[in-house]
N, C-alpha and C positions, 0 to 999 in steps of 0.2 A: 762230588764236589767238596770242597775243604769250608772250614769255618768261615775264612775270609770272605770267600764267593755269597755264601748265605748271608752275611753281614752286610755286603755290598747292595744286594738285592732289597734287605730289610731296609736300608737307609734310601733306597730309590723309591721304595714304595712310600716311605714317610715323605719324600720330596713332592712325589705325585699327590699324597694326601693334602698337603697345603694349597696344591693349585686346583684340587678337585671343587665344582660347584655344587654338586648332588651330594646330598647326606648319605645317600645309600653307597654311593662309590666312596666317599670318604671311610665310610664305616669297613667296607670290604677291603680297602688299602690297609686301615689300620689292623685288621684281622690277619692279612697277609704278612705284614711287618711282624706282627708278634709272632706268628708262625715260623718265619724265618729265622728270627732271633732264637727261639726254643730250637730249631734244628741245629743252628750253629753250637748253642750250647752242648746240646746233646753230642755232637761231633768232638767239641772239645773236651767233655769229660769222659767219652770212652777213649780217648788217647791217653787221658789221665790214668786209666785202668789198664793201659798196655793193649788196647784195641782200637787196631785202625780200621773204621768202618769201610775205607775205601779199598783195603787189602783182604780184609776177613770178611768174606761174603757169606760165608756159612753162619757165622755168629750173627751178623746183622738179619739175615733172613731168620733165623731161629728166633731172635728177639723181637722182630716185627711180627711173626706169627703167634708168638705168645701173647704179646699185647692185644692184637686183633682180636684172638680167641677171648681174651678176658672181656674186651670191650663188647664182643657180640652175646657174651654170657650176660653182661649187665643190660644190654638193649632187650634181651629176651624177659627180663626181670623188670624192663620198664623204668630203670633208673638213668640210663642214657639213651637219646635219640640220635639214629644214624642220618646224616644229611649228605647227599651226594653220592657220587661212585668214583672208583679208582682214584687216580692222583688228587682229586678235589675233594675226596670224602672227608669230613668232618664230623666230629662227635659232640654233643651238646647233653648237659646235665639236665634232666628233666625234674 
């Protein structure tokens, strides 16, 4: 996915957030919008450094593994909390 697609999904989450009646639903949509905006920014910044994450799978995989290992280490030290699994995985500062 490219940055434009991530931003479009974030905008859609914000639209749905305005229509949501439940506070929990509003908060989840707000979080998704923030995550999607962050992903769009990461894709744009990677291109600024001549790294196209859509084409350079090895670099993206390496970067993802390094970040995941660091977050796992912080979780073992009790500084962050792992929430969820797989693609819905989130990290929370403790």
